[in-house]
C-alpha positions in Angstrom: 7.4 7.0 -2.7 5.2 4.4 -4.1 1.9 5.1 -5.1 -0.7 3.2 -3.3 -4.4 2.3 -5.0 -7.5 1.2 -3.5 -10.9 1.7 -4.5 -11.2 5.1 -3.0 -8.0 6.2 -5.2 -9.6 4.4 -8.2 -13.2 6.2 -7.9 -11.1 9.7 -7.4 -9.3 9.0 -10.7 -12.2 8.2 -12.7 -14.3 11.1 -10.8 -11.3 13.5 -12.2 -10.7 12.3 -15.3 -14.8 11.9 -16.6 -15.8 14.9 -14.7 -18.5 12.9 -12.7 -19.1 12.8 -8.9 -17.2 10.8 -6.4 -20.7 8.7 -6.0 -21.1 8.1 -9.6 -17.4 6.9 -10.0 -17.3 4.5 -7.0 -20.7 2.9 -8.6 -18.7 2.0 -11.7 -15.8 1.1 -9.8 -17.8 -1.3 -7.7 -19.7 -2.4 -10.6 -16.5 -3.2 -12.4 -15.3 -5.2 -9.3 -18.7 -7.1 -9.0 -18.5 -8.0 -12.5 -15.0 -9.4 -12.1 -15.5 -11.0 -8.8 -19.3 -12.9 -10.5 -17.0 -13.9 -13.2 -14.5 -15.8 -11.4 -17.1 -17.1 -9.1 -19.0 -18.8 -12.0 -15.8 -20.7 -12.9 -15.2 -17.8 -15.7 -12.2 -16.0 -16.6 -11.0 -12.5 -16.6 -8.9 -11.2 -19.3 -8.0 -7.5 -19.6 -5.7 -6.8 -22.6 -2.5 -4.7 -22.0 -3.2 -5.6 -18.1 -3.4 -9.4 -17.6 -5.7 -12.3 -17.2 -7.3 -13.6 -13.8 -7.9 -17.7 -13.8 -8.9 -20.0 -11.4 -6.5 -22.3 -9.8 -7.3 -25.9 -8.0 -5.3 -26.1 -5.1 -5.3 -30.1 -4.2 -6.2 -31.3 -0.9 -2.8 -31.6 1.3 -1.5 -32.1 4.9 -0.5 -29.0 7.1 0.5 -28.5 10.4 -1.9 -26.7 12.7 0.1 -23.9 14.2 -1.4 -23.7 17.7 -0.8 -27.3 18.7 1.8 -28.5 15.9 -0.5 -31.8 15.3 -0.9 -32.6 11.6 -4.1 -31.6 9.9 -5.7 -32.2 6.4 -6.4 -28.9 4.6 -9.2 -29.1 2.0 -8.8 -28.4 -1.4 -9.9 -25.2 -2.6 -10.0 -22.6 -5.8 -7.9 -19.5 -5.9 -8.0 -16.7 -8.4 -4.4 -16.4 -9.7 -3.2 -13.2 -11.9 -1.0 -13.6 -15.0 0.3 -10.0 -16.0 0.4 -9.4 -19.4 3.9 -8.8 -21.5 2.7 -5.4 -21.9 2.3 -4.8 -18.0 5.7 -6.9 -17.6 7.5 -4.3 -19.9 6.0 -1.2 -18.2 7.3 -2.4 -14.7 10.6 -3.2 -16.2 10.6 0.3 -18.1 11.1 -1.0 -21.5 
């Protein structure tokens, strides 16, 4: 069965591995994700060696279709985070 990872499971792993309370582990996990979110929100990049990079991607304004009435509509431009896995992660996923 595939492993499912979320913030709770990460906090559990950190708590067990470092022998700290679950509350302290959750604070650490939240701090990491807050730092990553803040970096992206301030036009920064996230580069985690042996894992990958998160970068902002500028999506251009484009025409779309409103699914409720099938009429054309303009979809405004936006910034989206994009993930690029490292070669190490790619190799691990492909059992190399």
